[in-house]
C-alpha positions in Angstrom: -0.8 -15.1 -0.6 1.9 -13.1 1.2 4.4 -10.6 -0.3 7.4 -9.7 1.9 9.7 -6.8 1.2 13.0 -6.8 3.0 15.1 -3.8 4.1 14.2 -0.2 4.5 12.6 1.4 1.4 11.5 5.0 0.7 7.8 5.3 0.0 8.6 5.8 -3.7 10.6 2.6 -3.8 7.9 0.8 -1.9 5.2 2.0 -4.3 7.3 0.8 -7.2 8.1 -2.6 -5.6 4.4 -3.2 -4.8 3.4 -2.3 -8.3 6.1 -4.6 -9.8 5.2 -7.5 -7.5 1.4 -7.2 -8.2 2.1 -7.2 -12.0 4.4 -10.2 -11.6 1.7 -12.1 -9.7 -0.9 -11.2 -12.3 1.3 -12.4 -15.1 2.9 -15.4 -13.5 0.0 -16.9 -11.6 -2.9 -15.5 -13.6 -4.4 -13.7 -10.6 -7.0 -11.2 -11.8 -8.8 -10.2 -8.6 -8.1 -10.0 -4.9 -10.1 -9.1 -1.8 -9.5 -8.2 1.8 -6.0 -6.9 1.3 -4.0 -5.9 4.4 -0.7 -4.1 4.0 1.5 -3.9 7.1 4.4 -1.5 7.2 6.7 -0.1 9.9 7.3 3.6 9.3 11.0 4.6 9.8 13.0 7.8 9.8 15.3 6.8 7.0 17.9 5.6 9.5 16.1 2.3 10.2 14.6 3.7 13.5 10.9 3.1 13.9 8.6 6.2 14.1 4.9 6.6 15.0 2.3 8.4 12.9 0.1 10.8 14.8 -3.0 12.7 13.7 -3.6 16.5 14.3 -4.7 15.8 17.9 -1.5 13.9 18.7 -3.2 10.5 18.8 -1.2 7.6 17.3 -2.6 6.3 14.0 -2.4 2.5 13.8 -4.9 1.8 11.0 -5.8 3.7 7.8 -8.8 2.5 5.9 -9.1 2.5 2.1 -12.2 1.9 0.0 -10.4 1.3 -3.3 -9.1 3.8 -5.9 -10.5 7.2 -6.6 -13.5 7.0 -8.9 -13.7 9.8 -11.5 -16.9 11.5 -12.6 -16.4 9.9 -16.0 -16.7 6.4 -14.4 -19.8 7.4 -12.5 -21.5 8.7 -15.7 -20.0 6.1 -18.0 -18.4 8.7 -20.2 
């Protein structure tokens, strides 16, 4: 399943739009789990011009890996 967002969005707007779409998919299509999710985005400067993300060494960052949400100590110890 693919979700496409059109136009330039602030990161706050994008976060909200993703949140809303995931909840809609969950409710409308009864999707309860997903795996191997890839989110592509083109960073811009707010004027629709593409920018490139760089690390502290000046190397371009093309991929950021995520291993799921933060797990609290309460989850680990089943508190």
